[in-house]
N, C-alpha and C positions, 0 to 999 in steps of 0.2 A: 374930434368926437362929433357925431351927427346930432342934430336937433330935430325933434318931432314938432311939427307945426300944425296948429289947428286941433281938431278933435272935439270931443264932448266937453263942455264947460268952458271952452275958450282959453283954457289955462295952458301955458307952455311948460313942458317939463323935459329934462334931458333924456335922451334915449339910452337905455342901460344895456343894450345888446352888444356883444363883441363882434367886430367886423372880422369874419373868418377868411375873407378873400386873400389877404397877404399870407396867412398861414397855409392855405391850400396851395398857393403859388410856390412857396418855399418847399413844401413837401413834394410837389410834383417835380421840381428841379432836382431835389435830392434823390428821388426815385430814379430819374433818368440817369443821373451820375452813377448811382450804384449799379444800374442795369448795364452800363458800359464798362465800369471799372472791375466788377467781380469776374467776368470771364477772362480778362487780361491778367488778373492776379492769380487765377487758378492754373494757368498754363505753366508747365514745368520746363525748366531750362534743359533738362536731360535730353529732351528731344532735339536739341540743337545739333546740327551736323554742319561742319564747315564745308562749304560747297566746293565742288570740283569745277575749276574755271581756268580760262586762259589767263596767264599772268605774264608780266614783262619784267625783265631784270632792271633793277634800279640803276640809273645812269649817274646818280650823284656819288660823290666820293666821301660822303659823311660816314663816320664810324657808327653805324647803327648797331644797337645791342640786340643780339639774337638770344631768345629764350625758348627752350623746349619744355613742354609740360606733358607728363605722362603719369601713370600709376604702376604699382606693382601688379604682378600676375597672381594667379590663384595660389602659387607656392611662395609668394612673398619676394620674388626676384625682381630686380629693377631692369630697366631697358638695356643697360650695358652688360648685364650678367649673362653668362652662357646658359642656354636653355630657356631664355625668356620666352613666354608663350603669348605675350600681348597684354596690353593694359586692360584692367577690369574696373568697372564702375565702383566697386566696393574696395578697391585697393588703396594703398597709401599714396599720397601725392608725391611725385618726384619732379623737381624743377632743376634744369641744367642751364647754368650761366654760360653764355656764348656757345650753346649747344654741346658742351663738353663737361664742364665742372659741375658736379651735383652740389646743390646748396639748399639750406633750409630758409625759412622766411627772413630771419634776421640777417643771415649771410647775403641773401639776395638784395635786401635793402642796402646793406653796408657796401657791397661791391658795386652796385648800380650807382649809389651816391658818389663813391670815390671816383668811379670812371667818368661820370658826368662832371664832377668838380675839376678833374684834370683837363677835360676838353674845354670847359669854360675858361680856365686859367690860360691854357695854351692859345685860345682864340682872342684873348685880350679882355676878358670879363663879360659880365652879363650885358652891359650896354652894347658891346660889339656884336653880340649875338642877336640883340633886339634889332639892330640895324640891318643884319643879314640873317634872317630867320632860316634860310636854306641850310645853314651850317649847324643848326640845332639837330642833334641826333634823335632818331626815333627808336622805339622798341618794336621788334618784330617777334611775335609769339607764334610758335609752331606747336599746336596742341594735338595730341592723339584724339581721334574721334571718340574713343571710349573714356577719355579723361573727364571726370565730372566737373561741372561748372565751378564748384567750390575751389578746385585746384587752380583753374585758369583765373578766376576772379581774385584769388589770393596773390597770384603773380602780378596781375594788373595793378592791384592796390599797392603792392610794395614798390613797383617801379614808378608809379605816379607819385607816391609819397617821397621817393628819392629825387623827384624833380623833372622827370621826363614828361613833356606835355603831350606827346603823341604816341599812341599804342595801336599797332595794327596786327592783323593775323596773316599768316602765310598759309596758302591753300595748295593743294596738289594741282599742278597745271594740266595733267592728263589723267583721265579716269583709269585707274589700274585694272579695273574689271572689264574694260573693253571700250 
C-alpha cells in the first residue's frame, strides 16, 4: 500500500486509492489470449482433407493395425454393399478392423486390445517392447475424405484406449484427378 507524504497540515495518512495497474495488465493479457484463441476454436474440423502426397511403403515387419473409416451413403448402404454411392457427411459411421471386418466402438476396442495383448505376450512382455520400441505396432487409419471427424476421432480414441501409442493416417500417394 502506498503512503502519501507531506501535504497540508503536515499529517501523514494512508492513501486509499486502489492501484489499477495490475488489474489493467491482467485484463490486457486476457484480451490478447482471447483474440488468439477464439479464431482457433471457431475453425471446423469438417474442412479437413487428408492430403495427396508421395508415401513410402513401410520396411518394418511389425504387425501394424489397419483401420478404415467411412460412412453410409444417402440410401444407408455401407462401403462393402453393392450400389454404394460414396460416403456422406451425415451418414452413419462405419469402421473396418484390418480394412475388412466391420466393427462398432466396443468391438474395435476389444479386438484392438486383444491383438495388442497377443503381440506383447509373444514379444516377451512390456519390458521387452520398451527395450525395442520398433517392435511396438502402430495404427494406420485410412479415412474417406467425406467421413466426418467424429467417426475418425472415435476410432482414434478407441485404439489409443486399447493401448496403441502411435496412430497415423494413410493418404493417397497419387492424385486420382490428375
